[in-house]
N, C-alpha and C positions, 0 to 999 in steps of 0.2 A: 403696403403695410397691412391694410385690411384684408387682402387676399391671403397673407401669411398667417393670420390669426386662426382661422379654422384648422389649418395644418398643425399649428402649435397645440391647439386644444385636442386634436386627434392623437397627437403624440403623447400628451399628458395622460389622456384617458387610457390609451393602450398600455402605457407604463404602469399606471395605477392598478388596472384591472387584470393585467397578465399575472398568472400564477406561477411562481417560481417552483422549480423542482428541488426538493430537499436531497442532500447527499451527506451520508455519514461514511467516513473512511476509517475503518477499524484496522489500525496498523498491527501486524502480527510478526512474530518470529517464525522461523520454520521449525516446527516441533519435531519433525523427523530428524533434524540435525541435533537437537537438544538431547534426544533419546539415547540412553545407554542401556544396553541389554541387562546389565547386572545391577541396575539401580531403578527400582520402581518409582522413585520420586521424579524421575525424568520422563515417565511414560504417560502420555495423554490418555492412554487407554486403561490405566489402572483405576480401581474403584475410587480412590481418593481424588485423583485428578479429574475423573469424569464428573464427580460432584462439583468440583470447582468450575469446570467448563460449562456445566449445566446452569450454574449461577450466572455466568456470562451470557449464555443463550437466553435466559429468562429476562435479564436486564435489557439486552439489545432488543428483545421481543417487544418491549414496551413502545419502541419506535414504530412498530408495525410496518416493516418494509414491504413494499409491493414489487420490489425487484432486487435481486442479489447478484452481485458481480464478483468475479474472483480472478486471481492472478494465474490465468491459464490461457494459452494461445487460442485464438478463435478457430484455427484449423482443427483443434481438438474438441470442438463443440459436440459433434456426434457421439464421441466416446463419453464425454461428461453427461450428455443427455441420457445415454443408455445406463450409465452407472447410477444416476440420480433416480431414474425410473425404478431400478432394482431396489434402491435404498427406500423409496416410498413404499414399495411392496413388502419391505422387510426381508429381502432375499439377497442384498448386496453382501458379498463375502470378501472383505479386504482387511488386511492387517496394517494398512497404511496409516501413518500418524500425521499425514498432511492435514492442514487446517481446513482445506476444502471439504474433506469427508467428515471431520469431527466438529466443525463449527458451522460452515456454510450450509451443508446439507441439512443438519438438524433444524436450523432456523428456517430454511426454505420450506421444509416439510411442515413445521409447526404452523406456518402461515399459509399453507395450502398453495404454494407457488408452483407453477407448472414446470419451471426449469431454473437453472442457475447459469448465468451468462459469462462467457469467457471473454475477457477484455485485455489480456496481457499483450505485450508486443516484444519482439526481439530487439536486442541492442545493449543488453547489460554487459559490463566488463569489469575486471578486477581493479580494486583500488591500488593494488601492489604494482601496477604498471607505472605509476608515478613514483619514482624513487631517487631522482636526481634533478639538479637545476638550482638556480638562484632562489633562495628563501625556502628550500625544501625542508629545512628544519621546522618551519612553522607547521607544515603539513604533517610531518612525521610526529611531532610532539602532540599535536591535536589528535592524531590517530591513536597514540598510546593512551592519552587521557580518556578518550571515549571507550577504548578497549578495557581499561581498568574498571570503569563503571559497569560495563556489560558483564565482565568476568565476575564481579562481586555479586551480581544478580544470578548468574549461573551457579555460583557456589551456594547461594541461598536455596536455589531450586534443588540442587543435588543433595543438600542435607535436610531438605523438607521444611525449611523455615519460611519459604516464600511460596504462596499459592499461585497457581496459574492465573487465577482471576486478578490477583494483585500485580502479577507480572505484566499482564495485558494493560492494566490500569497505568502502570509505570510507563510502558512503551507509548501510550497514547496521551501522556502529559505533554503539552506544548514545549515545556522545557527540555524534555527528552528528545522528541522528534526534531526539534529545532537545532539541537546539538548535531544530530546526524545531517540535517540539511546544511548547516554551516560548514561541516567537514567536506561534504560532497560538492556543494555549489558555490561556496564563498571563498574558502581558504585556497583551493587550488589555483585560482586566478592570480594569486600572489607568487606562484612558482613559474619562473620563466627560464628560457635558455637551457633546456634539458632535452632528454630523449626518453622515449618509453622503454621500459625494461621488457624485452621480449616482443612477441608478435601477438596480435589478437584479430580474429576474423571479423570483428565488428568495426575495426579501424583500418581505413585505407591509408597506409603510411605515405603514399605519394602526395596526399593532400594535407599532411600534418605540418603545421608551421611550428617548428621547435622553439621559436622565440616565445610563443604563447602556449607552451606545452601543457600547463595546468588547465588553462581554459579549453584546450582541445579535449581533454578528458571529461571535463564538465559538460561540454557540448554533446558528447556521446550519451551521457546519462540523461541530459535534459531532452535530447531527441527522442529517447525511448519514452519518457514521461509524456511528451506531447502526443505520441502515437497511442499510448494508453488512454489519454484524455480523449483523443479522437474516437477510439473504440467505445468509450463510455457515452459520449454525447450522441454519436450516430445510433447507438443502440437505443438511447432514450428517444430519439426522434422517431424511430421505427415502432417501439413498443409503448411509448407514452406513459411510463411510470411516473409517479409523483414523489415517491420516497425510496431512494436508492441506498442500498448498503453495499459498500465495496470492501472486500477483505483483500489486503495486499501487504507486502513486506513493509515494515515501518520506515525503511529507507526512502520510500516513495511519498510518504505522507506530506512532509513539508513542501516538497516540490509541487505535488498535485494541488495542495491547498492554495499555493500561490497562484496557480493557474485558474482554479475555480473562483478564487476571490475576485478575479477580473472578468468573470463571466456573469453578466447581469441576470441570466436566466436560471442561475443556481443559487441555492442557499446552503452554505457549508455549515454543518452542525458538528461540533466537537464530539468525538466518541466518548470522551470522559464524562460528558454531561449525562450519558446513559449509564456508564459503568459505575459511577459514584452513587 
């Protein structure tokens, strides 16, 4: 018992004095998909929307991230490095409306960061693959309910009554991203005894158990999130940042939050505490 005491004290001291890594996950929509050529209200590059996005950049800037990560595959890191270097020099010429160029790059430059890290992973697949089986109506009804909420926000963006800053604030409310999480990771498990609609390269049909068809789809999504998580934490181990900012599609926020919640080396900070 006396021999075990020093080990216990060592464990307590290590736990108390170890510094956690902060992480903010800013859930986004894909602005290039929102954009409509004939409607400047949907254009992240319009003067009005640039002002709104600058407000987001300034608010997030108060967090003072020392590392920014984005939803881009690691094999594209050299290309992203090259484009970021051009952006810092003021010579990047791109019409892209992707959030990596219009949010991540400006924040990184503002805080004199040397690069933006790519931490995405392959493995995404369409929700529409799940369209039959026992209890499928639960999944379909919840999909329609969430779609109505999103479409109402799109309508407000289209008519100019919703700012991009307020839209990002909405996306990063726990109530919002938890609705997405519930639809992707909770409800599908209730769907059983079905088949996937069509084929997907990310799913090996030989290993699909149709009795658990909904859980099979969820496992594909969760597998990708664990790979993204792995890319994040291994990058942290290598680069040693203390304040990470991750920009990623809002559909990943709830899942990644649940993973980081169980990682004692990280302190998850809600993005809305900055946006508000």
